C-alpha positions as semicolon CSV with decimal commas, in nm:
position;residue;x (nm);y (nm);z (nm)
1;M;20,813;-3,825;8,656
2;S;21,113;-3,776;8,873
3;D;21,415;-3,551;8,841
4;D;21,619;-3,868;8,787
5;T;21,477;-3,925;8,438
6;P;21,770;-4,010;8,212
7;D;21,840;-3,808;7,899
8;S;21,692;-3,977;7,595
9;L;21,915;-4,110;7,324
10;I;21,623;-4,061;7,085
11;P;21,582;-3,694;6,983
12;Y;21,210;-3,674;7,059
13;D;21,213;-3,295;7,078
14;E;21,362;-3,263;6,729
15;I;21,118;-3,519;6,587
16;V;20,817;-3,334;6,729
17;Q;20,948;-2,994;6,614
18;E;20,993;-3,134;6,264
19;A;20,636;-3,272;6,269
20;L;20,497;-2,934;6,378
21;R;20,681;-2,761;6,096
22;A;20,541;-3,020;5,853
23;V;20,190;-2,909;5,956
24;V;20,276;-2,549;5,868
25;G;20,428;-2,659;5,537
26;R;20,130;-2,874;5,447
27;V;19,879;-2,599;5,526
28;L;20,073;-2,339;5,329
29;G;20,117;-2,590;5,046
30;E;19,740;-2,636;5,026
31;V;19,694;-2,258;5,006
32;E;19,956;-2,240;4,729
33;H;19,790;-2,527;4,542
34;T;19,436;-2,387;4,562
35;G;19,545;-2,029;4,499
36;G;19,393;-1,878;4,812
37;L;19,267;-1,916;5,164
38;P;18,937;-2,101;5,208
39;G;18,652;-1,934;5,396
40;E;18,757;-1,710;5,682
41;H;19,095;-1,879;5,736
42;H;19,396;-1,651;5,779
43;F;19,736;-1,703;5,936
44;Y;19,965;-1,524;6,177
45;I;20,316;-1,660;6,130
46;T;20,592;-1,563;6,372
47;F;20,956;-1,623;6,283
48;K;21,310;-1,534;6,388
49;T;21,429;-1,260;6,155
50;A;21,800;-1,334;6,209
51;A;21,770;-1,711;6,160
52;P;21,981;-1,873;5,887
53;G;21,810;-1,862;5,549
54;V;21,567;-1,580;5,632
55;D;21,571;-1,322;5,353
56;I;21,367;-1,009;5,422
57;P;21,423;-0,643;5,332
58;K;21,679;-0,459;5,543
59;H;21,426;-0,209;5,681
60;L;21,225;-0,500;5,826
61;T;21,532;-0,656;5,985
62;E;21,613;-0,319;6,142
63;R;21,258;-0,281;6,273
64;F;21,233;-0,645;6,389
65;P;21,589;-0,751;6,480
66;D;21,479;-1,067;6,667
67;E;21,131;-1,184;6,578
68;M;20,848;-1,077;6,349
69;T;20,486;-1,177;6,289
70;I;20,330;-1,160;5,943
71;V;19,967;-1,202;5,843
72;L;19,853;-1,400;5,543
73;Q;19,496;-1,300;5,473
74;N;19,389;-1,076;5,187
75;K;19,703;-0,893;5,082
76;F;19,965;-1,151;4,990
77;W;20,087;-1,288;4,658
78;D;20,331;-1,531;4,496
79;L;20,320;-1,784;4,781
80;K;20,572;-2,057;4,704
81;V;20,618;-2,346;4,943
82;G;20,922;-2,572;4,934
83;E;21,045;-2,860;5,144
84;D;21,247;-2,636;5,377
85;G;21,047;-2,313;5,379
86;F;20,828;-2,068;5,193
87;E;20,839;-1,733;5,024
88;V;20,561;-1,480;4,994
89;G;20,495;-1,127;4,877
90;L;20,350;-0,885;5,132
91;S;20,291;-0,512;5,160
92;F;20,449;-0,303;5,439
93;N;20,320;0,055;5,457
94;Q;20,202;0,020;5,096
95;V;20,551;-0,096;4,984
96;P;20,565;-0,449;4,836
97;A;20,828;-0,688;4,968
98;R;20,930;-1,051;4,911
99;L;21,007;-1,261;5,218
100;V;21,188;-1,595;5,225
101;I;21,131;-1,786;5,549
102;P;21,271;-2,131;5,630
103;F;21,041;-2,348;5,840
104;A;21,327;-2,380;6,089
105;A;21,290;-2,006;6,166
106;V;20,914;-2,026;6,238
107;T;20,821;-2,005;6,607
108;G;20,443;-1,968;6,582
109;F;20,153;-2,039;6,351
110;V;19,798;-1,926;6,432
111;D;19,473;-1,956;6,238
112;P;19,233;-1,740;6,444
113;A;18,935;-1,839;6,228
114;V;18,934;-2,182;6,392
115;N;19,124;-2,109;6,717
116;F;19,421;-2,319;6,605
117;A;19,778;-2,244;6,708
118;L;20,119;-2,406;6,708
119;Q;20,410;-2,267;6,906
120;F;20,762;-2,399;6,906
121;Q;21,122;-2,286;6,932
122;A;21,324;-2,194;6,630
123;Q;21,579;-2,466;6,560
124;G;21,900;-2,397;6,749
125;D;21,723;-2,150;6,980
126;D;21,698;-2,255;7,342
127;A;21,615;-1,909;7,479
128;E;21,270;-1,779;7,563
129;P;21,124;-1,567;7,283
130;E;21,151;-1,194;7,344
131;P;20,842;-0,971;7,327
132;H;20,799;-0,816;6,983
133;D;20,586;-0,562;6,798
134;E;20,256;-0,645;6,638
135;P;20,254;-0,786;6,282
136;G;20,443;-0,554;6,053
137;N;20,267;-0,602;5,723
138;D;19,954;-0,413;5,628
139;R;19,705;-0,537;5,882
140;P;19,376;-0,713;5,819
141;T;19,071;-0,599;6,008
142;A;19,041;-0,912;6,225
143;E;19,244;-0,946;6,545
144;P;19,393;-1,280;6,656
145;I;19,206;-1,475;6,918
146;E;19,429;-1,531;7,217
147;D;19,211;-1,735;7,447
148;G;19,446;-2,034;7,438
149;S;19,202;-2,283;7,290
150;N;19,349;-2,546;7,057
151;V;19,704;-2,433;7,125
152;V;19,983;-2,685;7,098
153;A;20,289;-2,560;7,285
154;V;20,604;-2,766;7,290
155;D;20,878;-2,692;7,541
156;F;21,152;-2,949;7,573
157;S;21,353;-2,781;7,844
158;R;21,555;-3,048;8,017
159;K;21,595;-3,071;8,390
160;K;21,957;-3,130;8,477
């Protein structure tokens, strides 16, 4: 490819981002439908805490003003998946909380049990993600696998 590639009139980047979010929605929908995670599957979901539609307790927004990672493994409840996002109950330092997260705010989805990961930008966010703390909810015993296998990363930065 050359630097003279014209800008596309077809929004490929938006179409692919939407498809990636559909994967997250479908997986979470299956978990909601079956009532739990199959086998050793568990999820690390990273999202922009200040994105439109995100509804999390104030103390979490203060602790994670930009981005946060949650873990869905053993200690979650009331998972509800809709067309535009999901809500879930989690425990933070033994205090229960309800989180509402639009799919548009999600920037990462990892299932370490099968070395599967999706990474993408939050809609309307063209900046690089800032480093953030480890997952804030009560942690499972397993650590995420970060060897890069089966990772789908989408970066549609345009050369101009």
